[in-house]
C-alpha positions, -999 to 999 in steps of 0.1 A, spaced: 31 112 187 -3 130 184 -23 131 152 -16 169 150 21 163 153 20 138 124 2 165 103 27 192 113 56 169 103 39 161 70 34 198 63 70 205 71 82 177 47 58 184 18 47 220 22 11 209 20 -15 217 47 -43 192 57 -69 209 35 -45 206 5 -43 168 11 -81 166 13 -83 184 -20 -56 160 -34 -77 130 -23 -108 144 -39 -91 153 -72 -77 117 -75 -110 101 -66 -98 87 -33 -121 107 -12 -154 127 -11 -164 154 13 -178 127 35 -148 104 37 -131 78 15 -148 71 -18 -166 38 -21 -143 9 -29 -111 28 -23 -85 9 -2 -61 25 22 -32 7 5 -38 25 -28 -37 59 -11 -6 50 9 12 38 -23 3 71 -40 14 92 -11 47 74 -9 53 78 -46 42 114 -50 54 129 -17 80 105 -4 60 99 28 67 69 51 39 44 60 30 61 92 27 96 78 7 82 48 -17 64 71 -22 98 89 -33 113 56 -57 83 51 -72 90 85 -76 127 75 -93 116 43 -116 94 63 -127 124 83 -104 127 113 -100 164 121 -67 182 122 -62 197 157 -90 175 172 -84 158 205 -71 122 202 -98 97 194 -122 123 181 -136 118 146 -156 140 124 -193 135 132 
């Protein structure tokens, strides 16, 4: 499954677009505009996403990748410069 397919499925399940998850991450101190906030572990974000949105591990890790800077709609393996 492509990264974009993961994001599409997450949006269908939660009603939230990738930019809304970026905002969610910044509001909770998990992320900055540049990526993950210093000292934040992926496990903490995954746990919060599972609790708040009912996401599974794979979908939660896709959101972690998004918060780290991976671009929605980007070709596989392409990261934000």
